[in-house]
C-alpha positions in Angstrom: 106.5 -36.6 -45.4 110.0 -38.0 -45.1 110.7 -41.6 -46.4 111.6 -42.6 -42.8 108.3 -41.3 -41.5 106.3 -43.1 -44.3 108.2 -46.3 -43.6 107.4 -46.1 -39.9 103.7 -45.5 -40.6 103.7 -48.5 -43.0 105.3 -50.7 -40.4 102.7 -49.6 -37.8 99.8 -50.4 -40.1 101.2 -53.9 -40.9 101.6 -54.6 -37.2 98.1 -53.3 -36.4 96.6 -55.6 -39.1 98.4 -58.6 -37.7 97.3 -58.0 -34.2 93.7 -57.3 -35.2 93.5 -60.3 -37.6 93.7 -63.7 -35.8 93.7 -65.6 -39.1 97.1 -64.1 -39.8 98.3 -65.8 -36.6 96.5 -69.1 -37.3 93.0 -70.1 -38.2 90.8 -70.5 -35.1 88.9 -73.8 -34.7 86.2 -74.3 -32.1 86.0 -77.8 -30.8 83.3 -79.3 -28.6 84.3 -81.7 -25.8 82.3 -84.2 -23.8 81.3 -84.2 -20.1 82.5 -87.5 -18.4 85.6 -87.6 -16.4 88.4 -88.5 -16.7 88.1 -88.8 -20.5 86.7 -85.3 -20.7 86.5 -82.7 -17.9 86.2 -79.1 -16.9 88.9 -76.6 -18.0 92.3 -77.1 -16.2 91.3 -80.6 -15.0 92.9 -83.8 -16.3 91.2 -85.1 -19.4 92.6 -88.0 -21.4 90.8 -87.4 -24.6 91.5 -83.7 -24.6 95.2 -84.5 -24.1 95.0 -86.6 -27.2 93.5 -83.7 -29.2 96.2 -81.3 -27.9 98.9 -83.8 -28.9 97.6 -84.1 -32.5 97.4 -80.3 -32.8 101.1 -80.0 -31.9 101.6 -81.2 -35.4 99.3 -78.6 -36.9 100.8 -75.3 -35.6 98.8 -73.0 -37.9 95.6 -73.8 -36.0 94.4 -72.0 -32.9 92.1 -74.2 -30.9 89.3 -73.0 -28.7 87.3 -75.6 -26.7 83.7 -75.7 -25.6 83.6 -77.9 -22.5 81.2 -80.3 -20.8 78.8 -81.0 -23.7 76.6 -84.2 -23.8 77.1 -86.7 -26.6 73.8 -85.4 -28.2 74.9 -81.8 -27.9 78.3 -82.6 -29.5 76.5 -83.9 -32.6 73.9 -81.1 -32.6 76.3 -78.2 -32.2 78.4 -79.6 -35.0 75.5 -80.0 -37.4 74.2 -76.5 -36.8 77.8 -75.1 -37.1 78.0 -73.8 -33.5 81.4 -75.5 -33.5 83.9 -76.4 -36.2 84.6 -79.8 -34.7 83.4 -82.2 -32.1 85.1 -85.0 -30.2 83.7 -88.5 -29.7 81.7 -89.1 -32.9 81.0 -92.7 -33.6 79.7 -92.8 -37.2 79.7 -90.6 -40.3 75.9 -90.9 -40.3 75.7 -88.7 -37.2 77.2 -85.6 -38.8 76.7 -83.3 -41.8 80.4 -83.2 -42.4 83.3 -85.6 -42.1 84.9 -87.8 -39.4 88.6 -88.6 -38.9 90.2 -91.9 -38.4 89.5 -93.4 -35.0 91.2 -91.4 -32.2 89.6 -92.2 -28.9 89.7 -95.8 -27.6 87.1 -97.0 -25.0 88.4 -100.0 -23.1 85.5 -101.6 -21.4 86.9 -104.3 -19.1 86.1 -106.5 -16.2 87.7 -105.4 -12.9 88.0 -107.6 -9.8 89.9 -107.5 -6.5 93.4 -109.0 -6.8 93.0 -110.8 -3.5 90.1 -112.9 -4.9 92.3 -114.4 -7.7 89.5 -114.7 -10.2 90.4 -116.1 -13.6 88.2 -114.1 -16.0 89.4 -114.9 -19.5 86.2 -114.4 -21.4 82.8 -112.7 -21.3 81.2 -116.1 -20.5 83.2 -116.3 -17.3 80.9 -113.6 -15.8 78.1 -116.2 -15.5 79.8 -117.6 -12.4 80.2 -114.3 -10.6 78.2 -111.3 -9.2 78.5 -108.3 -11.5 77.8 -104.5 -11.4 77.8 -102.5 -14.6 76.7 -99.1 -16.1 73.2 -98.4 -17.3 72.3 -100.0 -20.7 75.3 -102.3 -20.7 73.2 -105.3 -21.7 72.1 -103.3 -24.8 75.6 -102.1 -25.7 77.9 -105.0 -25.0 76.2 -107.7 -27.1 74.3 -110.9 -26.8 77.1 -112.9 -25.3 77.4 -110.4 -22.4 73.6 -110.3 -21.9 73.4 -114.1 -21.7 76.3 -114.3 -19.3 75.0 -111.7 -16.8 71.5 -113.1 -17.0 72.9 -116.4 -15.7 75.2 -114.7 -13.1 74.9 -115.0 -9.4 73.8 -111.3 -9.2 73.6 -108.5 -11.7 72.9 -104.8 -11.3 73.3 -101.7 -13.5 73.8 -98.3 -11.8 73.8 -94.8 -13.1 76.8 -93.5 -11.0 80.3 -94.9 -11.7 81.2 -94.2 -8.1 78.6 -96.8 -7.0 80.4 -99.4 -9.0 83.7 -98.6 -7.3 82.0 -98.6 -3.9 80.2 -102.0 -4.4 83.4 -103.7 -5.6 85.6 -102.2 -2.9 83.1 -103.3 -0.2 83.1 -106.8 -1.6 79.4 -106.7 -2.4 80.1 -107.8 -6.0 82.8 -109.8 -7.6 83.3 -107.8 -10.8 82.7 -104.3 -12.1 82.2 -103.8 -15.8 83.1 -100.5 -17.6 85.8 -98.2 -18.9 89.0 -98.7 -16.8 89.8 -95.0 -16.7 86.4 -94.1 -15.4 86.5 -96.9 -12.8 89.9 -95.8 -11.5 88.8 -92.2 -11.4 85.6 -93.2 -9.5 87.6 -95.3 -7.1 89.9 -92.4 -6.3 87.0 -90.0 -6.0 84.9 -92.3 -3.8 87.8 -93.2 -1.5 89.1 -89.7 -1.4 92.4 -91.0 -2.7 92.9 -93.7 0.0 92.2 -96.8 -2.2 95.1 -98.4 -3.9 94.4 -99.0 -7.6 96.8 -101.8 -7.7 94.6 -103.9 -5.4 92.5 -104.5 -8.5 93.0 -106.6 -11.6 91.9 -105.4 -15.1 90.6 -108.3 -17.3 90.6 -107.4 -21.0 87.6 -109.5 -22.2 85.9 -107.0 -24.5 87.0 -105.6 -27.8 87.9 -101.9 -27.7 85.5 -99.4 -29.2 86.8 -96.3 -30.9 85.3 -92.9 -31.8 86.6 -90.1 -33.9 86.7 -86.3 -34.4 84.0 -84.9 -36.5 84.5 -81.7 -38.5 82.4 -79.5 -40.8 85.2 -79.1 -43.4 87.0 -82.0 -45.0 90.3 -80.1 -44.9 90.2 -80.2 -41.1 89.6 -84.0 -41.2 92.5 -84.5 -43.6 95.0 -82.5 -41.7 94.0 -84.1 -38.4 94.4 -87.6 -39.8 97.9 -86.7 -41.2 98.9 -85.3 -37.8 97.5 -88.3 -35.9 99.8 -90.6 -37.9 102.8 -88.5 -36.8 101.6 -88.3 -33.2 101.4 -92.1 -33.1 104.7 -92.7 -34.8 106.5 -90.4 -32.4 105.1 -92.4 -29.4 103.1 -89.5 -28.0 99.7 -91.1 -28.5 100.4 -94.2 -26.4 102.3 -92.0 -23.9 99.0 -90.1 -23.1 97.2 -93.3 -22.2 100.1 -94.5 -20.1 100.4 -91.1 -18.3 96.7 -91.2 -17.3 96.9 -94.7 -15.9 99.9 -93.6 -13.9 98.1 -90.5 -12.7 95.3 -92.7 -11.5 97.7 -94.8 -9.5 97.6 -98.0 -11.7 100.8 -99.8 -12.7 100.2 -102.6 -15.2 102.0 -105.8 -14.4 
């Protein structure tokens, strides 16, 4: 066998090994995602929290990410703990997982939303006692005693299972205020009105403290590299840009 022929065979074998071995191209990580729009969504649909994850992994180029879509919160934890996935989004405490969690990544912004035309001055949770309110199920258990006391004294209070019902009730003037995540409300308003409602006809009142959740991983090295990349993503402005992009996509322009 000539040297040239042997060299060609060697090159072919190296190329074959690279193509057959995905680890050589970057370690694959399987990540579970939630099931509530627009924070999570189906493949190829806008999803705020997935965009945050994608942004962080731009700074970890040696990882190949595969997603598992539309998992419930309980399923996200379960699949991580039985190692069906390498990581799960939207983990709230380290007690939930048999692994590690990153620094907080995802920020939930529960807010009060009213119609701009009504000129309501809502500066605190206590202000809700003077108004009629619609919220999501279990809000009185999740938003604290001050909230529960305020809505118990309100003119009217109702908790509903479908976010679109909140948008419908507020748009129709049947309640004064809707309580919930601002992105979910704006998505529900757009969906219910088939894009005809103007998001800027509404005022967002920031009367609740934001709640954050994290990524959970089986391996500590994945938590560590994610945290380091998250710092860079924030420093470069990409993190906040994702939140701003999704507000703009939903038609809301902060004053």
